[in-house]
C-alpha positions as a Python dict, from the first residue, in 0.01 Angstrom:
ca = {
    (1, 'X'): (0, 0, 0),
    (2, 'X'): (63, -318, -239),
    (3, 'X'): (89, -142, -534),
    (4, 'X'): (393, 61, -394),
    (5, 'X'): (518, -304, -418),
    (6, 'X'): (432, -415, -715),
    (7, 'X'): (580, -72, -848),
    (8, 'X'): (956, -168, -647),
    (9, 'X'): (951, -527, -833),
    (10, 'X'): (860, -442, -1226),
    (11, 'X'): (1099, -156, -1176),
    (12, 'X'): (1394, -332, -983),
    (13, 'X'): (1309, -592, -1283),
    (14, 'X'): (1326, -348, -1537),
    (15, 'X'): (1640, -208, -1449),
    (16, 'X'): (1777, -535, -1390),
    (17, 'X'): (1724, -651, -1764),
    (18, 'X'): (1861, -326, -1857),
    (19, 'X'): (2166, -400, -1709),
    (20, 'X'): (2177, -722, -1785),
    (21, 'X'): (2106, -641, -2200),
    (22, 'X'): (2412, -352, -2199),
    (23, 'X'): (2632, -499, -1953),
    (24, 'X'): (2915, -566, -2187),
    (25, 'X'): (2905, -188, -2286),
    (26, 'X'): (2897, -93, -1928),
    (27, 'X'): (3175, -299, -1797),
    (28, 'X'): (3539, -342, -1949),
    (29, 'X'): (3624, -542, -2177),
    (30, 'X'): (3376, -235, -2331),
    (31, 'X'): (3213, -485, -2554),
    (32, 'X'): (3496, -521, -2746),
    (33, 'X'): (3510, -961, -2795),
    (34, 'X'): (3850, -870, -2881),
    (35, 'X'): (3957, -729, -2548),
    (36, 'X'): (4059, -947, -2267),
    (37, 'X'): (3931, -924, -1893),
    (38, 'X'): (4107, -684, -1715),
    (39, 'X'): (4179, -427, -1980),
    (40, 'X'): (4162, -64, -1876),
    (41, 'X'): (4145, 105, -2220),
    (42, 'X'): (3936, -14, -2549),
    (43, 'X'): (4158, -25, -2867),
    (44, 'X'): (4026, 110, -3195),
    (45, 'X'): (3872, -110, -3446),
    (46, 'X'): (4221, -54, -3664),
    (47, 'X'): (4475, -173, -3409),
    (48, 'X'): (4791, 40, -3451),
    (49, 'X'): (5038, -177, -3301),
    (50, 'X'): (5413, -52, -3299),
    (51, 'X'): (5365, 212, -3577),
    (52, 'X'): (5183, -9, -3841),
    (53, 'X'): (4789, -114, -3867),
    (54, 'X'): (4763, -503, -3781),
    (55, 'X'): (4678, -634, -4135),
    (56, 'X'): (4331, -650, -4205),
    (57, 'X'): (4256, -973, -4284),
    (58, 'X'): (4402, -1118, -3937),
    (59, 'X'): (4213, -1355, -3766),
    (60, 'X'): (4159, -1444, -3350),
    (61, 'X'): (4298, -1059, -3271),
    (62, 'X'): (4249, -1022, -2920),
    (63, 'X'): (4479, -780, -2677),
    (64, 'X'): (4494, -660, -2346),
    (65, 'X'): (4583, -320, -2195),
    (66, 'X'): (4715, -184, -1885),
    (67, 'X'): (4902, 146, -1744),
    (68, 'X'): (4995, 244, -2063),
    (69, 'X'): (5108, -56, -2251),
    (70, 'X'): (4921, -284, -2441),
    (71, 'X'): (4967, -646, -2583),
    (72, 'X'): (4828, -743, -2889),
    (73, 'X'): (4780, -1145, -3027),
    (74, 'X'): (4697, -1185, -3409),
    (75, 'X'): (4719, -1458, -3685),
    (76, 'X'): (4819, -1350, -4044),
    (77, 'X'): (5002, -1484, -4343),
    (78, 'X'): (5101, -1137, -4362),
    (79, 'X'): (5317, -1108, -4068),
    (80, 'X'): (5621, -1044, -4306),
    (81, 'X'): (5445, -724, -4451),
    (82, 'X'): (5326, -606, -4126),
    (83, 'X'): (5711, -621, -3951),
    (84, 'X'): (5857, -422, -4300),
    (85, 'X'): (5596, -179, -4222),
    (86, 'X'): (5665, -92, -3905),
    (87, 'X'): (6023, -121, -3928),
    (88, 'X'): (6095, -365, -3748),
    (89, 'X'): (6257, -577, -4024),
    (90, 'X'): (6426, -347, -4302),
    (91, 'X'): (6374, -428, -4681),
    (92, 'X'): (6574, -644, -4848),
    (93, 'X'): (6699, -824, -4479),
    (94, 'X'): (6655, -1196, -4381),
    (95, 'X'): (6378, -1270, -4177),
    (96, 'X'): (6565, -1398, -3889),
    (97, 'X'): (6851, -1137, -3900),
    (98, 'X'): (7034, -1174, -3511),
    (99, 'X'): (7092, -759, -3587),
    (100, 'X'): (6745, -713, -3566),
    (101, 'X'): (6553, -1010, -3346),
    (102, 'X'): (6693, -1295, -3142),
    (103, 'X'): (6592, -1647, -3133),
    (104, 'X'): (6257, -1740, -2853),
    (105, 'X'): (6153, -2031, -2637),
    (106, 'X'): (6171, -2322, -2873),
    (107, 'X'): (5878, -2534, -2639),
    (108, 'X'): (5599, -2657, -2857),
    (109, 'X'): (5336, -2421, -2707),
    (110, 'X'): (5410, -2057, -2545),
    (111, 'X'): (5220, -1912, -2313),
    (112, 'X'): (5067, -1584, -2400),
    (113, 'X'): (5193, -1308, -2150),
    (114, 'X'): (4991, -1294, -1802),
    (115, 'X'): (4633, -1101, -1837),
    (116, 'X'): (4611, -1171, -2273),
    (117, 'X'): (4385, -1408, -2371),
    (118, 'X'): (4361, -1612, -2681),
    (119, 'X'): (4563, -1921, -2828),
    (120, 'X'): (4913, -1996, -2728),
    (121, 'X'): (5204, -1970, -2944),
    (122, 'X'): (5342, -2293, -3081),
    (123, 'X'): (5746, -2295, -3114),
    (124, 'X'): (5960, -2259, -3243),
    (125, 'X'): (5961, -1833, -3222),
    (126, 'X'): (6132, -1538, -3290),
    (127, 'X'): (6140, -1184, -3100),
    (128, 'X'): (6211, -888, -3321),
    (129, 'X'): (6297, -562, -3075),
    (130, 'X'): (6291, -191, -3224),
    (131, 'X'): (6177, 139, -3118),
    (132, 'X'): (5905, 284, -3292),
    (133, 'X'): (5825, 623, -3415),
    (134, 'X'): (5685, 734, -3115),
    (135, 'X'): (6036, 637, -2912),
    (136, 'X'): (5908, 368, -2718),
    (137, 'X'): (6016, -20, -2744),
    (138, 'X'): (5881, -249, -2912),
    (139, 'X'): (5849, -660, -2890),
    (140, 'X'): (5730, -867, -3190),
    (141, 'X'): (5695, -1207, -3115),
    (142, 'X'): (5632, -1440, -3461),
    (143, 'X'): (5595, -1858, -3473),
    (144, 'X'): (5870, -1953, -3680),
    (145, 'X'): (5838, -2257, -3921),
    (146, 'X'): (5887, -2571, -3769),
    (147, 'X'): (6024, -2747, -4064),
    (148, 'X'): (6212, -2438, -4258),
    (149, 'X'): (6443, -2200, -4095),
    (150, 'X'): (6362, -1937, -4341),
    (151, 'X'): (6007, -1905, -4257),
    (152, 'X'): (5734, -1832, -4055),
    (153, 'X'): (5446, -2025, -3980),
    (154, 'X'): (5152, -1991, -4228),
    (155, 'X'): (4961, -1833, -4142),
    (156, 'X'): (5173, -1710, -3801),
    (157, 'X'): (5016, -1622, -3463),
    (158, 'X'): (5215, -1283, -3342),
    (159, 'X'): (5221, -1117, -3036),
    (160, 'X'): (5326, -754, -3009),
    (161, 'X'): (5389, -563, -2701),
    (162, 'X'): (5415, -159, -2669),
    (163, 'X'): (5359, 124, -2514),
    (164, 'X'): (5019, 307, -2609),
    (165, 'X'): (5077, 660, -2725),
}
């Protein structure tokens, strides 16, 4: 009978160790360091947000998924290229053309949407509103330069909100 108790303890320790070792893969956020707590879907390694992949060299990438929607934040010096590839800003149009976007909050610090983890945006910011190739609405908020009214911060943080396919 004492051997049964020892066997149960050994089995419990082994099971607990295995669960602890693989806990990131067993429970959300899916073992993906980019996923924010509470996400209900893992995004692919190359994130396509709003009809184009986010810049390959983007840093500080995080995402939150819930009920068929995704919010992705990243920092890049290629935000203008990303916006042009999505169609949010047609070639030849100025960055802050009011036909394609609007001024956002001008506070020094702009909090991320609920659930999305990562660093806050720094104001001022601009929001682009457009329809993706799938027909769903997409919003992209980008940090503007506080010193130059014609450019983004370098590098700039962006937050993309869109419906998942």
